[in-house]
N, C-alpha and C positions, 0 to 999 in steps of 0.2 A: 503494500500499499504506499509505503514511504517512497519507494522508487517511482510509483506512478505519479505521485504528487510532484516529485522533483522533475520528472519528465515533462509533465504538464506545465509546470512553472517555467522550465527551460524553453518549451515551445512557445508560451505566451510571450516571454521575453524576446525570443528570436523574431517572432512576428511583429512585435511592437518596434523593435530596432530596424527591421526591414522596411516597415511602413514609414519610419522617420527618414531613413535614407531615400526612399521612393519620393517622398515629398520634396527633399533637398534636390534630388535629380530633376523633379519636374520643374522646379523654379529655375535651376540652372539651364535646363533644356529651353524653357520659354525665354529666358533672357539671351541665350545664345541665338535662338531663332530671330529675336528682335534685332540682334547685331547683324546677322546674315541679311535680314530684310533691309536694314538701313544701308548696308553696303551695296546690295542689288539696286536699291532706289537711286543712289548716288552716281552710278555708272553713266546714266543718260542725263545730259545737262539740261536745265529747265527750259531752254529755248527749243529742245527737241521733244518737249512733252506737250501734246496737244489737248485742248479742251473739246468739247463736243462741237462748238462752232467752227473752230480751226480744222477739225477732222472732217466735217461735213464739206467744207470748201474743198479740202484736198480730195476727198472721195468723189465730189462732183467733177473735179478736173481729171482724176483718173478715169472716171466712167466716160468722160467726153473725149478721152484720148489726147488731152493736152499736157498731161503729166504722167510719167511712168513711176509706179510704186508697187510694191507688194503689200497688200493690206491683208494681214494674217490674224485671224481670230484663233486664240489659243486655248479656248474652252474645250471641255471634254466632248466626245462625240454625241452623247445624248443632249447635252446643252445645245450644241450646234444644230443637230437634227430637229430639235423643238423649234428653234427659230434663230435666224442669223441675219446680218446685214447682206442685202442682195449683192451677188456677183463678187463677193470677197472670198479670199482663200481660207483654208482651215488647216492647221496643224496643231494637234493636241500638244499641250505643254510638255507632256511626258515623252513626246517624240520629236522634241526640238532638235535632236541630234541628226534628224533626216534633212534639215534645211540645207546644209552645205552641199548635200547631193542634188538638191533641187535648184538652188540659187547659186550660180557659178561666179557672178560678178560681186567682189567684195565691196564695191562702192554703190551697189544698188540700193535705193531707198526702200527700207523695210519698216513698216509700221505694225506693231503688235498691240493687241488688247485682249481682255478676258471679260469676265462679268463685271467686276468693278475695277481692280487695280493691282492685285498682288501677283498673280501668276505672270502677268506680262512683264513685270520688273525682273523676275528671275529668268525668263526667256531672253529678255533684252540683254541682261548682263551676259548670258552664255554666247549670245551672238556676237557681241563685242569681243568676248574671249576667243571666239572662233576666227576673228579677224575682220569682221564686217565693219565698215567705217561710217556708214550712213543709217544708223538704227534710231528709230523713233518709237515713241509710246504714245498711245491714245489713252489718256488717264481716266476718262469717264466710263469707258468700257460700254458693253451692250446695254447696261442699265441707264446710262446717260443718253444713249441713242434713243432708246424707248421714251425716257422721260421728255426728251426734246420734241417727241412726236414724229419721229422719222419711221419709215415703214421697215418692217422686217419680213422674212419669207421662210418657207420651208417647202419640202417636196410635196406635201399633201395639199396645202391650201393656196400656195403661190404668195403673192404680196398680201400683207395685212398690217393693220395697226393695233398695237396693244394699248388698250385704254386704261388699263390698271395693272400695275406691277407689284408683286408681293415676293419677297424672298421665300417664304413659306406660305402656301395657300391651301390649308386643309381646314375645312369647316368642322367644328366640334359640336356634337350634340350637348346641349346644356344640361340635360338630365343625367345622361350616362357618362359624359366626359370622354367618350369615345368618338372617333371620326365618324362622320354621316355615311361615308361610303362603306359598302360591305365587303367586297372583294376587289383587289387590284394585284395583279401579277407583275413582278419585277418593277415596282414602283417604290421609291424611297419615302413616299409620303402617303 
């Protein structure tokens, strides 16, 4: 009985110690992610960071053929397939390593964006590391594009306008606290 008590006490102590280290690790990892993020953001100078109006002007020029640029959406495949800016390119941020095989001119104008702003900074940083010299960021992302009232498209509906955008759009039943839908296959919400 005494051995069991000592064993349980040792186990409780071990778990408590491991938990304390895990909390310290979590803070350290979060702090380091912030440092990595700040470094990624700093690679592209402010004059190469476009807001929605500047990006729309460039987009119109590229669509009219008066300017050449690669306009690359770096969101995931499901995000892109749900809707995207018409006639733009798509390379998932996790596949940024494929860009040098597709864009051979190191001086080509490359503009990247994502949903809001984070993934694009990491992609832009890597593009600069690869040796590209004309990398730009569209800061407002697809959310800024939608909020500005610009059209999006997908393969099922063609062009359309989003009238209301929500990061998470799940309506909950007030009585049960559960989502109002009953069955969804392969959906995160």
